[in-house]
C-alpha positions in Angstrom: 0.0 0.0 0.0 1.4 3.4 -0.9 2.2 5.9 1.9 -0.6 8.2 0.8 -3.1 5.4 1.0 -2.0 4.5 4.5 -2.3 8.2 5.5 -5.8 8.4 4.1 -6.7 5.3 6.0 -5.4 6.8 9.2 -7.4 10.0 8.5 -10.5 8.0 8.0 -10.0 6.3 11.3 -9.5 9.7 13.0 -12.6 10.9 11.3 -14.8 8.1 12.7 -13.3 8.8 16.1 -14.2 12.5 15.8 -17.8 11.5 15.1 -18.0 9.0 17.9 -16.4 11.3 20.4 -18.5 14.3 19.6 -21.7 12.3 19.7 -20.7 10.7 23.1 -19.7 14.0 24.6 -22.8 15.9 23.4 -25.1 13.2 24.6 -23.9 14.0 28.1 -25.4 17.4 27.9 -28.7 16.2 26.8 -28.5 16.6 23.0 -31.1 14.6 21.0 -29.4 12.8 18.2 -32.5 11.2 16.7 -31.8 13.4 13.6 -28.2 12.3 13.0 -29.1 10.7 9.7 -30.6 14.0 8.4 -28.9 17.0 7.0 -27.9 19.9 9.2 -30.9 22.0 10.2 -30.3 25.6 9.2 -32.4 27.2 11.9 -30.7 28.3 15.1 -32.3 27.8 18.6 -33.9 30.9 19.8 -32.1 30.9 23.1 -28.5 31.1 21.9 -26.4 34.2 22.2 -25.9 36.5 19.2 -22.3 35.3 18.9 -23.3 31.7 18.7 -26.1 32.5 16.2 -23.5 34.2 14.0 -21.2 31.1 14.3 -24.2 28.9 13.3 -24.8 31.0 10.2 -21.2 30.6 9.2 -21.2 26.9 9.8 -24.5 26.3 7.9 -23.2 28.5 5.0 -20.0 26.3 4.8 -22.1 23.1 4.8 -24.4 24.4 2.1 -21.5 25.6 0.0 -19.9 22.2 0.1 -23.1 20.5 -0.9 -23.5 22.9 -3.8 -20.0 23.0 -5.1 -17.7 20.2 -3.9 -16.8 18.1 -6.8 -16.9 14.7 -5.0 -20.6 14.7 -4.2 -20.4 11.0 -3.0 -18.1 12.1 -0.1 -21.0 14.0 1.4 -22.5 10.8 2.7 -24.5 9.9 5.9 -21.3 9.6 7.9 -20.3 13.2 7.0 -23.9 14.4 7.7 -23.6 12.9 11.1 -20.3 14.6 11.7 -21.8 17.9 10.5 -24.8 17.5 12.9 -22.5 16.7 15.8 -20.2 19.7 15.1 -23.2 22.0 14.8 -24.5 20.9 18.2 -21.1 21.5 19.6 -21.3 25.1 18.5 -24.8 25.5 19.9 -23.7 24.3 23.3 -20.4 26.1 23.1 -19.3 29.4 24.6 -19.1 31.4 21.4 -15.3 31.5 21.3 -13.8 32.1 17.8 -11.5 29.1 18.1 -14.5 26.8 18.5 -15.9 27.8 15.1 -12.4 27.4 13.5 -11.9 23.9 15.1 -15.4 22.8 14.1 -14.9 23.9 10.5 -11.5 22.2 10.4 -13.0 19.0 11.7 -15.8 19.3 9.1 -13.2 19.5 6.3 -11.1 16.7 7.7 -14.1 14.4 7.4 -13.9 14.8 3.6 -10.3 13.5 3.6 -9.3 15.9 0.8 -6.0 17.9 1.1 -7.2 20.5 -1.5 -10.1 21.8 0.7 -8.8 24.6 2.8 -10.0 27.1 5.5 -8.3 30.4 4.7 -7.8 33.6 6.6 -10.5 36.3 6.6 -11.0 38.1 3.3 -11.1 41.4 5.1 -8.4 41.8 7.7 -9.6 42.6 11.2 -9.2 46.2 12.3 -7.8 45.3 15.7 -4.3 46.6 16.1 -1.9 44.3 18.0 1.7 44.9 19.0 4.1 42.1 18.1 7.8 41.6 18.3 9.8 42.0 15.1 10.3 38.8 13.3 12.9 37.9 10.7 14.1 34.8 8.9 16.9 33.3 6.9 15.5 33.8 3.4 14.5 30.5 1.9 11.5 28.9 0.3 11.2 25.3 1.4 9.2 22.1 0.8 8.0 20.7 4.2 8.9 17.2 5.3 6.9 14.3 3.7 6.0 11.0 5.2 9.1 9.3 3.9 11.4 12.4 3.8 12.5 14.0 7.1 13.9 17.3 5.8 13.2 20.8 4.9 14.1 21.0 1.2 15.4 24.3 0.0 13.5 25.3 -3.3 14.9 28.8 -3.7 17.1 31.2 -1.9 16.2 34.9 -1.8 19.0 37.2 -3.1 21.1 39.0 -0.4 19.4 37.0 2.4 21.3 35.3 5.3 20.9 32.0 3.5 22.3 33.5 0.2 25.3 35.0 2.0 26.0 31.7 3.7 26.1 29.9 0.4 22.9 27.8 0.7 21.5 26.6 -2.6 18.4 25.1 -4.0 18.5 21.3 -3.7 20.1 21.6 -0.2 18.2 19.9 2.6 17.9 21.2 6.2 18.0 18.1 8.4 18.3 19.7 11.9 17.6 23.1 13.5 19.6 24.0 16.6 20.5 20.4 17.0 17.0 19.0 16.8 16.3 16.6 14.0 13.8 17.7 11.4 10.9 15.1 11.2 7.6 14.8 9.4 5.8 14.4 12.7 6.9 18.0 13.7 6.5 19.6 10.3 4.2 22.3 11.6 6.8 23.5 14.1 9.7 23.9 11.8 9.1 27.2 10.0 8.6 29.1 13.3 12.0 27.8 14.4 13.7 29.3 11.4 12.1 32.6 12.1 12.8 34.8 15.1 13.9 38.2 16.3 16.1 40.2 13.9 19.7 39.8 14.9 19.2 36.4 16.7 21.0 33.3 15.5 19.9 29.9 14.4 22.2 26.9 13.6 21.0 24.5 10.9 22.4 21.3 9.7 22.5 21.2 5.9 22.9 18.3 3.5 24.0 19.1 0.0 23.6 16.2 -2.5 26.8 14.2 -2.7 28.4 15.9 0.4 28.5 15.3 4.1 26.1 17.3 6.3 27.5 20.5 7.8 26.4 23.0 10.4 25.7 26.6 9.3 25.0 29.4 11.8 22.9 32.2 10.4 21.8 35.6 11.8 18.2 36.3 11.2 17.3 39.4 9.3 14.0 40.9 7.8 13.5 39.2 4.5 11.3 40.2 1.6 10.5 37.3 -0.8 11.9 38.3 -4.2 13.6 36.9 -7.2 13.5 36.8 -10.9 12.8 34.5 -13.8 15.8 32.4 -14.8 16.4 31.8 -18.5 19.4 31.0 -20.7 20.6 29.0 -23.6 21.8 25.6 -22.4 25.6 25.5 -22.9 26.6 23.8 -26.1 23.1 23.7 -27.5 20.5 25.9 -29.1 17.9 24.9 -26.5 16.4 27.5 -24.1 15.9 26.8 -20.4 13.2 28.9 -18.6 12.4 28.6 -14.9 9.7 30.9 -13.4 10.0 33.1 -10.4 7.9 31.1 -8.0 7.4 34.1 -5.7 5.8 36.1 -8.6 3.7 33.8 -10.7 1.2 36.5 -11.6 3.8 37.9 -14.1 4.9 34.5 -15.4 3.2 34.8 -18.8 4.8 38.2 -19.6 8.1 37.1 -18.1 8.2 34.0 -20.3 7.2 36.0 -23.4 10.0 38.5 -22.7 12.5 35.7 -22.1 11.5 34.1 -25.5 11.9 37.5 -27.2 15.3 37.9 -25.7 16.5 34.4 -26.5 15.4 34.6 -30.1 16.6 38.1 -30.8 19.7 37.0 -32.7 19.0 33.3 -33.4 16.0 31.0 -33.5 15.8 28.2 -30.9 15.7 24.5 -31.6 14.0 23.6 -28.4 12.6 24.8 -25.0 12.8 23.3 -21.5 10.2 24.8 -19.1 11.0 24.0 -15.5 7.9 23.6 -13.3 9.4 21.3 -10.7 8.9 23.7 -7.7 5.7 25.4 -9.0 2.9 24.8 -6.5 -0.6 26.1 -5.7 -3.3 27.8 -7.6 -1.6 31.0 -8.7 -0.1 29.5 -11.9 -1.7 31.5 -14.9 -2.9 28.4 -16.8 -4.7 29.9 -19.8 -2.2 32.7 -20.2 0.7 30.2 -20.3 -1.2 27.8 -22.6 -1.7 30.7 -25.0 2.1 30.8 -25.7 2.2 27.2 -26.9 -1.2 26.0 -28.1 -4.3 27.3 -29.8 -8.0 26.2 -29.9 -9.8 23.8 -27.7 -7.3 22.1 -25.4 -9.3 20.5 -22.6 -12.3 20.8 -20.3 -13.1 21.6 -16.7 -15.7 19.1 -15.4 -17.9 20.3 -12.5 -20.8 18.4 -10.9 -23.2 20.0 -13.3 -21.4 20.9 -16.5 -18.3 20.5 -18.8 -16.6 23.9 -19.5 -14.4 23.9 -22.6 -10.9 25.4 -22.2 -10.6 27.5 -25.4 -7.2 29.2 -26.0 -6.4 32.0 -28.4 -2.8 31.2 -29.0 -0.1 33.7 -29.9 3.4 32.7 -31.2 6.3 34.6 -29.6 9.8 33.6 -30.9 8.2 30.6 -32.6 6.7 29.4 -29.3 3.7 27.7 -30.9 5.9 25.3 -32.9 9.0 25.0 -30.8 9.8 21.4 -29.6 9.2 21.5 -25.9 9.9 19.6 -22.7 8.2 20.4 -19.4 10.1 19.4 -16.2 7.9 18.3 -13.3 8.3 16.7 -9.8 6.3 15.4 -6.9 6.1 19.1 -5.7 4.4 20.3 -8.9 0.8 21.0 -8.0 -2.2 23.0 -9.0 -2.7 24.6 -12.4 0.9 23.8 -13.3 0.0 20.1 -13.2 -3.0 20.8 -15.5 -0.6 22.7 -17.9 1.7 19.7 -18.1 -1.0 17.2 -18.5 -2.9 19.1 -21.2 0.3 19.7 -23.2 1.3 16.0 -22.9 -2.2 14.8 -23.9 -2.2 17.1 -27.0 1.3 15.8 -28.0 2.6 19.4 -27.7 5.3 18.7 -25.1 7.2 15.8 -23.5 7.0 15.6 -19.7 10.2 14.6 -17.8 10.8 14.2 -14.1 8.7 12.6 -11.3 5.0 11.9 -11.1 3.2 15.1 -9.9 1.1 15.5 -6.8 -2.4 15.0 -8.3 -3.7 18.2 -6.6 -5.0 20.2 -9.5 -8.6 21.2 -9.0 -10.4 24.3 -10.1 -11.6 26.1 -7.0 -14.6 28.0 -5.8 -13.8 30.2 -2.8 -16.6 31.4 -0.6 -16.5 33.9 2.3 -18.4 33.1 5.5 -20.8 35.9 6.3 -20.0 36.6 10.0 -16.3 35.7 10.5 -15.2 36.5 7.0 -13.2 33.3 7.0 -12.8 31.9 3.5 -13.5 28.3 2.3 -11.6 27.0 -0.7 -13.6 24.2 -2.3 -12.4 22.0 -5.2 -15.3 22.4 -7.6 -13.9 21.5 -11.0 -11.6 18.8 -12.5 -9.2 19.6 -15.3 -9.4 17.0 -18.0 -8.1 16.4 -21.5 -10.3 16.7 -24.5 -10.8 13.0 -24.3 -11.9 13.1 -20.6 -8.6 12.0 -19.0 -8.3 13.2 -15.4 -5.1 13.7 -13.4 -6.7 14.6 -10.1 -5.6 12.2 -7.3 -3.2 10.3 -9.6 -0.9 13.1 -10.9 0.7 13.4 -14.3 3.0 10.5 -15.3 6.0 11.8 -17.2 6.9 10.4 -20.6 10.4 10.0 -19.2 10.0 9.0 -15.5 13.1 9.6 -13.6 14.3 7.5 -10.6 16.1 10.5 -9.2 14.1 13.2 -7.3 14.9 17.0 -7.3 16.8 16.7 -4.0 19.1 13.9 -5.3 21.3 16.2 -7.3 22.5 19.8 -7.5 21.8 22.5 -10.1 25.3 21.8 -11.6 24.5 18.1 -12.1 20.8 18.3 -13.0 19.8 14.8 -14.1 16.3 15.9 -15.2 17.7 18.7 -17.4 20.2 16.3 -19.0 17.3 13.9 -19.8 15.4 16.9 -21.3 18.3 17.9 -23.6 18.7 14.2 -24.7 15.0 14.1 -25.6 15.2 17.3 -27.6 18.4 16.4 -29.5 17.9 12.7 -30.1 17.0 11.8 -33.7 
């Protein structure tokens, strides 16, 4: 059984324990659960406080939104209805504390066992002014530990940051912080340990591929995430390599177009390698990026009630519509970047090289809860090929599936990039 399947099984067990525990606890205060097999009742008891009534409105809005939009309708079964009923009763008999609503909503989402559903911060920031100590960091973007990988993997290093000045590089792994080993079990505690008061120090143990671990002591400083798109002609070839600035995906289409113009100003290209191995989340400009490389109907988005055609008005820049192309992906590639790779692969427009992607590539509906202004991110659409092929849950399988992952080599010895060049130059 794959590690992800085991994790899902464990989550399902925890989910049933949540239901059983809530029902047992609430029965002690006299709640009537004869309605557990019915859907959540939207009306609030007349004797609750205004704060509790507002929380119930938020909770009911969240439940209704999930029933209307969530793509996996079969997951909203009787067990989930029972969990929702129990959580609603918990709010009714609670004290109106904000944390109770947050915990109840989080438990409601955990019952669906879907990592893509998320409870987000309020859409409108609270006006309360708080005084906090100054915080700083070391200046890295990282991938958190995974079930079989106890490390913080450095994806990018911000220019002129403490990490940059200490010589840390992408592909390096942080395996200990102040002498304490990095583990998957404590993944939520790790980022705060890298941050702290400006001028304070932290010692990290760093493992560079092919080298022995070493300790590096850094002085924290205020850090602003920044960077730029990386592009060049690969040495000894007429092939372009483009890697987006992952901290500024909103300008990726224009940045890519400008890179193509620059690279083809004096000489046409014979191939392109687009590196999406560390592109994660839902900010990837899917249609805008597709417009550089394809034209016409390229896929669909399937919701519970309809199939929306993805129609692209393509524009060639530096020969981009016809340029032989490889897209690099990894297990970290997620969101619309996955859909981009899958669609181009299915159309025969690009070869995909690297590792199987994460499989988290839904189209989302985001709703704002009326009282708390918390936001709920709901997977509401599934990106599919024109033939109906879906990658959600399974990921995109590369045409050239590499046994080496992104953290197994350095930028100077990039095995995936070598495979891409071989694919573009082989007869």
